[in-house]
N, C-alpha and C positions, 0 to 999 in steps of 0.2 A: 759775215754776209752784209751787204749794203741793202738799204731799204729806201724805196721811193714811195711817197704817200700820195695817193689820189684823194681829192676832196669832192668827188662827184656826189657821194651820198654821206649823210651824217646827221648829227643831232640838230644842227643849227643851219642858218642860211649859208650859201656858198661863199660869200665874202668873208664871213666870220671863220668858216672852216679853213679857207686859204690862209688867213692870218694865223690861225692856231698851228697849222702845219709849218708855216714859216718860222714860228718861234719854237718848234719842237726839236727833238733829237734826230729827226729823219735826215738821211743823206741828201735827198732830192725832194723837191716838190714835183709831183707827176701831174702834168697838165693834159687833161683829156679834151680835145677839141673835135667837135662833130659838125657836119655841115647839112644834115638832113637829106643827103643824097647817098653818100657811101654807106652811112647808117641812117636809120629813120629819125633819130633824135638830133636836136641841135643844142649846143652848150655855149660856153664862153668864147670870147675873142681875145686877141692879144691886148687890146686896150683895157679889158677887164682885169687882166693880170697886172698890168701896169698900175691901175688905180688901186688894186687891193694890196699888193706886196711891193710894188716899186721896182726900180732898176737894180737895186742892190740887195735883192732877196737871196734866200737860200738858192743854190743851183737849181735850174729848171730842167726837167726832162719832159719834152713836149711830144705827145702822141697825137699825130694828125690823122684822124679818121675822116679824111676828106678826099674827094675825087681830084681836087686841084691843090695839093699841099703847097706847091711853090708860091701860091698867092700870098702865103703868110710868112714866108721865110724872112724877109727883111724886117718885118715888124718884130718877130721874135729875136732877131739879131740885136735889136735895141734893148732887149732885156737881158737878164743874167742866164741866158740859155746855154747849156753845155752840150745838149744832145737833142736831136730831132729825129723821131721815128716817122717814116712814111710806110704805107702799106704796099706790099707786093701786089695785092689784088686790084689796085686802081687801074683805070683804063689807060692812063697816060703811060708813055714809055718810061719805065722805072729807071733805066740807065740815065736818061736825060735828066730826070728829076734829081737823082743823086749827084750828077755833075753840077747842078745849080747850087747844091749845098757845099761843093768844094771851095767855092769862093768866099764863103761866109765865116770860115774859121770856127765852125760848129761841128761837133762830132755827128757822124751819119749813122742812122739806125734803120733797119728794115724790120717791119712787123709782119707776122703771118697769122692768118685766121685759123681756127681749128681744122677746117677741111684741107688746108694747104700743106702738102708734105715738105719736109726739109729739102728733099731732092730738087724741088722747084727753085730754091734760092741758092743752090750750091754755086752757080756761076757768079753770084753777087757777093759771096762771103769775103772775098779778098778786097772788096770795095767799101766795106762798112766797118764801123767801130763797134757795133752792137746789134744783136738780134733779139727782138721781143717776141716771145712765144705767147700767143693768146690762149689762155686756158679756159676762156668762156667766149661766147659769141659777142663781139664788140658792139657797144652801143648802150649798154645798161649796166649800172653797178649792182652789186649784191647777188650775183649769180653763183652757182655751185661750181667748184673746181672740176675740170675735166681731166681725169687721170692720163688720158692719151698725151697730154703735154709732157709728161715725164719721159716718155719714149723719145720725143723730139729733143728734149734737153740732153738726154744721153747721146743721141745721134750727133747733135751739134758739138758736144764735148769731144767725141771721137774724131769728128771731122777737123776740128780746130787743131788737135794734136797731129793728125795725119797730114794735113795741109800746111802745118807750121804757121798758123795764123794767130792773130791776137784779139779777135773780137770778144766782147763781153756777151754773156748769155743772161737774158732777163726774162721774167715770166709775169703775166698780168692776168688776174681774174680769179676770184674765189680764194685769195691767199690769206690764210690765218697762220697761227703758230704751228699747227699740225701739218698743213699742206706745204708750208715753207720748209719744214724739216725734210719732207719728201723731195722737194725741189733741190734743196742743198745737197742731199745725198746723191741726186742724179747729176749734179755738176753745175748748178746755176750759180752765177756771181751776184745777182741782185734780184730782188723781188719787188713787185708793185702791190701794195695793199691799200684798200680804201675803206669800205664799210666796216670791216673788222676793227679798224683803228678809230675812224672818225665817228662811229656811233657810240663812243665812250667819252666820258668827261675827261679822264686822265689819259690823253693819247700817248704820252711818253711811256706809260706802263705797258701799253699794248705794242708799241714799237719795240720796246725791250724784249717782250716775249718772243718776237720774231728774230730780232738781231742776236739774241743769246742762244743760238742753236748750236 
């Protein structure tokens, strides 16, 4: 199982956490960007990532919780970004937003909030490289995992086989070693974990607890 570590919450300041994750055994740094519109909170910008971990960081997995995600595409292209998630629920035409990512040579991901059914994104599954199932309400770290995410993971796993597609399945929110096991059994390929890892001194120990499922 791959693991992407979010540094939204933790023991120390965000810059220090980003650097710790960059030096860890995580597969990806998970970047949570919020605009204060799509979700209530605001967080970092691409320039912060550039200042904290640089252009040659561990691979970035960018989760844009923003109404106008395309605003940030080119800036993230200048960093070591491997995947960008945009939300199905934004007001913009999601097909047009995904088309803009086509020219950047960055993998495309679609994220869905807890109320959004998998059926809503079925027409998009052939156009993306990854699906991010939110297992908490986006916008705040440290929430409890919603078990309904497991049903979505199972459904996405079945659809991938039935439609002969190759997208990854990822889950974000309330992930610890126990919930990661449930997600893995449901068919997930990668998990995002934040507070569970970053609220500990030895983050590699907690990364390993998840990876060694």
